[in-house]
Chimera marker file (.cmm) of the C-alpha trace (Angstrom):
<marker_set name="trace">
<marker id="1" x="-306.121" y="-275.466" z="165.884" r="1" g="1" b="0" radius="0.5"/>
<marker id="2" x="-302.288" y="-272.902" z="167.202" r="1" g="1" b="0" radius="0.5"/>
<marker id="3" x="-300.431" y="-271.389" z="164.323" r="1" g="1" b="0" radius="0.5"/>
<marker id="4" x="-296.814" y="-271.663" z="164.809" r="1" g="1" b="0" radius="0.5"/>
<marker id="5" x="-296.726" y="-272.091" z="168.319" r="1" g="1" b="0" radius="0.5"/>
<marker id="6" x="-294.589" y="-275.586" z="168.151" r="1" g="1" b="0" radius="0.5"/>
<marker id="7" x="-297.755" y="-276.785" z="169.078" r="1" g="1" b="0" radius="0.5"/>
<marker id="8" x="-297.333" y="-276.518" z="172.949" r="1" g="1" b="0" radius="0.5"/>
<marker id="9" x="-301.319" y="-275.545" z="174.827" r="1" g="1" b="0" radius="0.5"/>
<marker id="10" x="-301.366" y="-272.595" z="176.547" r="1" g="1" b="0" radius="0.5"/>
<marker id="11" x="-299.963" y="-272.371" z="180.184" r="1" g="1" b="0" radius="0.5"/>
<marker id="12" x="-302.911" y="-269.825" z="181.754" r="1" g="1" b="0" radius="0.5"/>
<marker id="13" x="-306.089" y="-269.119" z="181.145" r="1" g="1" b="0" radius="0.5"/>
<marker id="14" x="-304.867" y="-265.630" z="179.954" r="1" g="1" b="0" radius="0.5"/>
<marker id="15" x="-302.929" y="-266.964" z="177.246" r="1" g="1" b="0" radius="0.5"/>
<marker id="16" x="-305.577" y="-268.773" z="176.342" r="1" g="1" b="0" radius="0.5"/>
<marker id="17" x="-307.516" y="-265.399" z="175.472" r="1" g="1" b="0" radius="0.5"/>
<marker id="18" x="-304.636" y="-263.683" z="173.937" r="1" g="1" b="0" radius="0.5"/>
<marker id="19" x="-304.227" y="-267.170" z="171.773" r="1" g="1" b="0" radius="0.5"/>
<marker id="20" x="-307.634" y="-266.709" z="170.418" r="1" g="1" b="0" radius="0.5"/>
<marker id="21" x="-307.986" y="-262.581" z="171.306" r="1" g="1" b="0" radius="0.5"/>
<marker id="22" x="-304.286" y="-262.694" z="168.093" r="1" g="1" b="0" radius="0.5"/>
<marker id="23" x="-306.447" y="-265.217" z="165.951" r="1" g="1" b="0" radius="0.5"/>
<marker id="24" x="-303.207" y="-267.795" z="166.437" r="1" g="1" b="0" radius="0.5"/>
<marker id="25" x="-306.253" y="-269.933" z="167.500" r="1" g="1" b="0" radius="0.5"/>
<marker id="26" x="-308.892" y="-270.348" z="165.801" r="1" g="1" b="0" radius="0.5"/>
<marker id="27" x="-312.038" y="-272.512" z="166.306" r="1" g="1" b="0" radius="0.5"/>
<marker id="28" x="-314.422" y="-273.831" z="163.741" r="1" g="1" b="0" radius="0.5"/>
<marker id="29" x="-318.482" y="-273.225" z="164.245" r="1" g="1" b="0" radius="0.5"/>
<marker id="30" x="-318.413" y="-276.269" z="166.624" r="1" g="1" b="0" radius="0.5"/>
<marker id="31" x="-315.769" y="-275.990" z="168.859" r="1" g="1" b="0" radius="0.5"/>
<marker id="32" x="-316.089" y="-272.491" z="169.090" r="1" g="1" b="0" radius="0.5"/>
<marker id="33" x="-319.379" y="-272.976" z="170.759" r="1" g="1" b="0" radius="0.5"/>
<marker id="34" x="-317.625" y="-275.136" z="173.715" r="1" g="1" b="0" radius="0.5"/>
<marker id="35" x="-314.577" y="-272.464" z="173.781" r="1" g="1" b="0" radius="0.5"/>
<marker id="36" x="-316.964" y="-269.971" z="174.612" r="1" g="1" b="0" radius="0.5"/>
<marker id="37" x="-318.325" y="-271.287" z="177.078" r="1" g="1" b="0" radius="0.5"/>
<marker id="38" x="-315.138" y="-272.704" z="178.955" r="1" g="1" b="0" radius="0.5"/>
<marker id="39" x="-313.751" y="-268.824" z="178.573" r="1" g="1" b="0" radius="0.5"/>
<marker id="40" x="-316.804" y="-267.595" z="180.332" r="1" g="1" b="0" radius="0.5"/>
<marker id="41" x="-317.531" y="-269.993" z="182.899" r="1" g="1" b="0" radius="0.5"/>
<marker id="42" x="-313.952" y="-271.827" z="183.608" r="1" g="1" b="0" radius="0.5"/>
<marker id="43" x="-315.105" y="-273.768" z="186.591" r="1" g="1" b="0" radius="0.5"/>
<marker id="44" x="-318.095" y="-275.923" z="184.573" r="1" g="1" b="0" radius="0.5"/>
<marker id="45" x="-314.720" y="-277.531" z="182.626" r="1" g="1" b="0" radius="0.5"/>
<marker id="46" x="-313.814" y="-278.756" z="185.920" r="1" g="1" b="0" radius="0.5"/>
<marker id="47" x="-316.648" y="-279.801" z="187.664" r="1" g="1" b="0" radius="0.5"/>
<marker id="48" x="-318.065" y="-281.056" z="185.082" r="1" g="1" b="0" radius="0.5"/>
<marker id="49" x="-318.685" y="-284.094" z="183.419" r="1" g="1" b="0" radius="0.5"/>
<marker id="50" x="-317.441" y="-283.545" z="179.205" r="1" g="1" b="0" radius="0.5"/>
<marker id="51" x="-320.998" y="-285.644" z="179.079" r="1" g="1" b="0" radius="0.5"/>
<marker id="52" x="-322.988" y="-283.021" z="180.511" r="1" g="1" b="0" radius="0.5"/>
<marker id="53" x="-320.376" y="-279.983" z="178.354" r="1" g="1" b="0" radius="0.5"/>
<marker id="54" x="-321.401" y="-281.484" z="175.548" r="1" g="1" b="0" radius="0.5"/>
<marker id="55" x="-325.260" y="-281.342" z="176.861" r="1" g="1" b="0" radius="0.5"/>
<marker id="56" x="-325.063" y="-277.470" z="178.091" r="1" g="1" b="0" radius="0.5"/>
<marker id="57" x="-323.273" y="-277.001" z="174.715" r="1" g="1" b="0" radius="0.5"/>
<marker id="58" x="-325.661" y="-279.059" z="172.457" r="1" g="1" b="0" radius="0.5"/>
<marker id="59" x="-321.895" y="-280.416" z="171.167" r="1" g="1" b="0" radius="0.5"/>
<marker id="60" x="-321.165" y="-284.081" z="171.270" r="1" g="1" b="0" radius="0.5"/>
<marker id="61" x="-318.832" y="-285.688" z="174.158" r="1" g="1" b="0" radius="0.5"/>
<marker id="62" x="-316.424" y="-286.128" z="171.394" r="1" g="1" b="0" radius="0.5"/>
<marker id="63" x="-316.475" y="-282.351" z="170.432" r="1" g="1" b="0" radius="0.5"/>
<marker id="64" x="-315.485" y="-281.443" z="173.763" r="1" g="1" b="0" radius="0.5"/>
<marker id="65" x="-312.481" y="-284.289" z="173.473" r="1" g="1" b="0" radius="0.5"/>
<marker id="66" x="-311.389" y="-282.482" z="170.891" r="1" g="1" b="0" radius="0.5"/>
<marker id="67" x="-311.471" y="-278.522" z="171.863" r="1" g="1" b="0" radius="0.5"/>
<marker id="68" x="-308.769" y="-279.707" z="174.252" r="1" g="1" b="0" radius="0.5"/>
<marker id="69" x="-306.559" y="-281.386" z="171.004" r="1" g="1" b="0" radius="0.5"/>
<marker id="70" x="-307.139" y="-278.566" z="168.813" r="1" g="1" b="0" radius="0.5"/>
<marker id="71" x="-306.205" y="-276.224" z="171.592" r="1" g="1" b="0" radius="0.5"/>
<marker id="72" x="-302.494" y="-278.137" z="172.078" r="1" g="1" b="0" radius="0.5"/>
<marker id="73" x="-303.912" y="-280.507" z="174.536" r="1" g="1" b="0" radius="0.5"/>
<marker id="74" x="-303.324" y="-284.083" z="175.078" r="1" g="1" b="0" radius="0.5"/>
<marker id="75" x="-306.090" y="-284.974" z="176.907" r="1" g="1" b="0" radius="0.5"/>
<marker id="76" x="-309.113" y="-283.793" z="178.585" r="1" g="1" b="0" radius="0.5"/>
<marker id="77" x="-307.664" y="-283.610" z="181.337" r="1" g="1" b="0" radius="0.5"/>
<marker id="78" x="-304.959" y="-281.729" z="180.536" r="1" g="1" b="0" radius="0.5"/>
<marker id="79" x="-306.829" y="-278.361" z="179.868" r="1" g="1" b="0" radius="0.5"/>
<marker id="80" x="-308.909" y="-279.415" z="183.201" r="1" g="1" b="0" radius="0.5"/>
<marker id="81" x="-305.643" y="-279.129" z="184.920" r="1" g="1" b="0" radius="0.5"/>
<marker id="82" x="-304.991" y="-276.004" z="183.182" r="1" g="1" b="0" radius="0.5"/>
<marker id="83" x="-307.836" y="-274.734" z="183.703" r="1" g="1" b="0" radius="0.5"/>
<marker id="84" x="-308.370" y="-275.995" z="187.481" r="1" g="1" b="0" radius="0.5"/>
<marker id="85" x="-305.322" y="-274.376" z="188.358" r="1" g="1" b="0" radius="0.5"/>
<marker id="86" x="-306.310" y="-270.997" z="187.798" r="1" g="1" b="0" radius="0.5"/>
<marker id="87" x="-310.281" y="-271.126" z="189.517" r="1" g="1" b="0" radius="0.5"/>
<marker id="88" x="-307.665" y="-272.025" z="192.389" r="1" g="1" b="0" radius="0.5"/>
<marker id="89" x="-305.388" y="-268.863" z="192.121" r="1" g="1" b="0" radius="0.5"/>
<marker id="90" x="-307.933" y="-266.561" z="191.783" r="1" g="1" b="0" radius="0.5"/>
<marker id="91" x="-309.878" y="-268.401" z="195.100" r="1" g="1" b="0" radius="0.5"/>
<marker id="92" x="-305.687" y="-268.179" z="196.582" r="1" g="1" b="0" radius="0.5"/>
<marker id="93" x="-306.282" y="-264.040" z="194.807" r="1" g="1" b="0" radius="0.5"/>
<marker id="94" x="-309.299" y="-263.232" z="196.505" r="1" g="1" b="0" radius="0.5"/>
<marker id="95" x="-308.943" y="-264.522" z="199.998" r="1" g="1" b="0" radius="0.5"/>
<link id1="1" id2="2" r="1" g="1" b="0" radius="0.2"/>
<link id1="2" id2="3" r="1" g="1" b="0" radius="0.2"/>
<link id1="3" id2="4" r="1" g="1" b="0" radius="0.2"/>
<link id1="4" id2="5" r="1" g="1" b="0" radius="0.2"/>
<link id1="5" id2="6" r="1" g="1" b="0" radius="0.2"/>
<link id1="6" id2="7" r="1" g="1" b="0" radius="0.2"/>
<link id1="7" id2="8" r="1" g="1" b="0" radius="0.2"/>
<link id1="8" id2="9" r="1" g="1" b="0" radius="0.2"/>
<link id1="9" id2="10" r="1" g="1" b="0" radius="0.2"/>
<link id1="10" id2="11" r="1" g="1" b="0" radius="0.2"/>
<link id1="11" id2="12" r="1" g="1" b="0" radius="0.2"/>
<link id1="12" id2="13" r="1" g="1" b="0" radius="0.2"/>
<link id1="13" id2="14" r="1" g="1" b="0" radius="0.2"/>
<link id1="14" id2="15" r="1" g="1" b="0" radius="0.2"/>
<link id1="15" id2="16" r="1" g="1" b="0" radius="0.2"/>
<link id1="16" id2="17" r="1" g="1" b="0" radius="0.2"/>
<link id1="17" id2="18" r="1" g="1" b="0" radius="0.2"/>
<link id1="18" id2="19" r="1" g="1" b="0" radius="0.2"/>
<link id1="19" id2="20" r="1" g="1" b="0" radius="0.2"/>
<link id1="20" id2="21" r="1" g="1" b="0" radius="0.2"/>
<link id1="21" id2="22" r="1" g="1" b="0" radius="0.2"/>
<link id1="22" id2="23" r="1" g="1" b="0" radius="0.2"/>
<link id1="23" id2="24" r="1" g="1" b="0" radius="0.2"/>
<link id1="24" id2="25" r="1" g="1" b="0" radius="0.2"/>
<link id1="25" id2="26" r="1" g="1" b="0" radius="0.2"/>
<link id1="26" id2="27" r="1" g="1" b="0" radius="0.2"/>
<link id1="27" id2="28" r="1" g="1" b="0" radius="0.2"/>
<link id1="28" id2="29" r="1" g="1" b="0" radius="0.2"/>
<link id1="29" id2="30" r="1" g="1" b="0" radius="0.2"/>
<link id1="30" id2="31" r="1" g="1" b="0" radius="0.2"/>
<link id1="31" id2="32" r="1" g="1" b="0" radius="0.2"/>
<link id1="32" id2="33" r="1" g="1" b="0" radius="0.2"/>
<link id1="33" id2="34" r="1" g="1" b="0" radius="0.2"/>
<link id1="34" id2="35" r="1" g="1" b="0" radius="0.2"/>
<link id1="35" id2="36" r="1" g="1" b="0" radius="0.2"/>
<link id1="36" id2="37" r="1" g="1" b="0" radius="0.2"/>
<link id1="37" id2="38" r="1" g="1" b="0" radius="0.2"/>
<link id1="38" id2="39" r="1" g="1" b="0" radius="0.2"/>
<link id1="39" id2="40" r="1" g="1" b="0" radius="0.2"/>
<link id1="40" id2="41" r="1" g="1" b="0" radius="0.2"/>
<link id1="41" id2="42" r="1" g="1" b="0" radius="0.2"/>
<link id1="42" id2="43" r="1" g="1" b="0" radius="0.2"/>
<link id1="43" id2="44" r="1" g="1" b="0" radius="0.2"/>
<link id1="44" id2="45" r="1" g="1" b="0" radius="0.2"/>
<link id1="45" id2="46" r="1" g="1" b="0" radius="0.2"/>
<link id1="46" id2="47" r="1" g="1" b="0" radius="0.2"/>
<link id1="47" id2="48" r="1" g="1" b="0" radius="0.2"/>
<link id1="48" id2="49" r="1" g="1" b="0" radius="0.2"/>
<link id1="49" id2="50" r="1" g="1" b="0" radius="0.2"/>
<link id1="50" id2="51" r="1" g="1" b="0" radius="0.2"/>
<link id1="51" id2="52" r="1" g="1" b="0" radius="0.2"/>
<link id1="52" id2="53" r="1" g="1" b="0" radius="0.2"/>
<link id1="53" id2="54" r="1" g="1" b="0" radius="0.2"/>
<link id1="54" id2="55" r="1" g="1" b="0" radius="0.2"/>
<link id1="55" id2="56" r="1" g="1" b="0" radius="0.2"/>
<link id1="56" id2="57" r="1" g="1" b="0" radius="0.2"/>
<link id1="57" id2="58" r="1" g="1" b="0" radius="0.2"/>
<link id1="58" id2="59" r="1" g="1" b="0" radius="0.2"/>
<link id1="59" id2="60" r="1" g="1" b="0" radius="0.2"/>
<link id1="60" id2="61" r="1" g="1" b="0" radius="0.2"/>
<link id1="61" id2="62" r="1" g="1" b="0" radius="0.2"/>
<link id1="62" id2="63" r="1" g="1" b="0" radius="0.2"/>
<link id1="63" id2="64" r="1" g="1" b="0" radius="0.2"/>
<link id1="64" id2="65" r="1" g="1" b="0" radius="0.2"/>
<link id1="65" id2="66" r="1" g="1" b="0" radius="0.2"/>
<link id1="66" id2="67" r="1" g="1" b="0" radius="0.2"/>
<link id1="67" id2="68" r="1" g="1" b="0" radius="0.2"/>
<link id1="68" id2="69" r="1" g="1" b="0" radius="0.2"/>
<link id1="69" id2="70" r="1" g="1" b="0" radius="0.2"/>
<link id1="70" id2="71" r="1" g="1" b="0" radius="0.2"/>
<link id1="71" id2="72" r="1" g="1" b="0" radius="0.2"/>
<link id1="72" id2="73" r="1" g="1" b="0" radius="0.2"/>
<link id1="73" id2="74" r="1" g="1" b="0" radius="0.2"/>
<link id1="74" id2="75" r="1" g="1" b="0" radius="0.2"/>
<link id1="75" id2="76" r="1" g="1" b="0" radius="0.2"/>
<link id1="76" id2="77" r="1" g="1" b="0" radius="0.2"/>
<link id1="77" id2="78" r="1" g="1" b="0" radius="0.2"/>
<link id1="78" id2="79" r="1" g="1" b="0" radius="0.2"/>
<link id1="79" id2="80" r="1" g="1" b="0" radius="0.2"/>
<link id1="80" id2="81" r="1" g="1" b="0" radius="0.2"/>
<link id1="81" id2="82" r="1" g="1" b="0" radius="0.2"/>
<link id1="82" id2="83" r="1" g="1" b="0" radius="0.2"/>
<link id1="83" id2="84" r="1" g="1" b="0" radius="0.2"/>
<link id1="84" id2="85" r="1" g="1" b="0" radius="0.2"/>
<link id1="85" id2="86" r="1" g="1" b="0" radius="0.2"/>
<link id1="86" id2="87" r="1" g="1" b="0" radius="0.2"/>
<link id1="87" id2="88" r="1" g="1" b="0" radius="0.2"/>
<link id1="88" id2="89" r="1" g="1" b="0" radius="0.2"/>
<link id1="89" id2="90" r="1" g="1" b="0" radius="0.2"/>
<link id1="90" id2="91" r="1" g="1" b="0" radius="0.2"/>
<link id1="91" id2="92" r="1" g="1" b="0" radius="0.2"/>
<link id1="92" id2="93" r="1" g="1" b="0" radius="0.2"/>
<link id1="93" id2="94" r="1" g="1" b="0" radius="0.2"/>
<link id1="94" id2="95" r="1" g="1" b="0" radius="0.2"/>
</marker_set>
């Protein structure tokens, strides 16, 4: 869970990675499985349903939704929007 950040979710994928590296976000085991996949393959969270993500990570759909909340987002939709913005910026930089 976020430590001393006024519960504001990370604005970018880079910020999320930084918070994890600094141990300001620590995950229980099942959430860590999903978080690792999202960081390695951010397109998965944008283009796949919670059910498919859960199946790929061998967790429940509820765990996928809890990951977003654990990071500080109110909903999975908000988390997806942050990741989608990240992917758009990367795509724009590669043109």
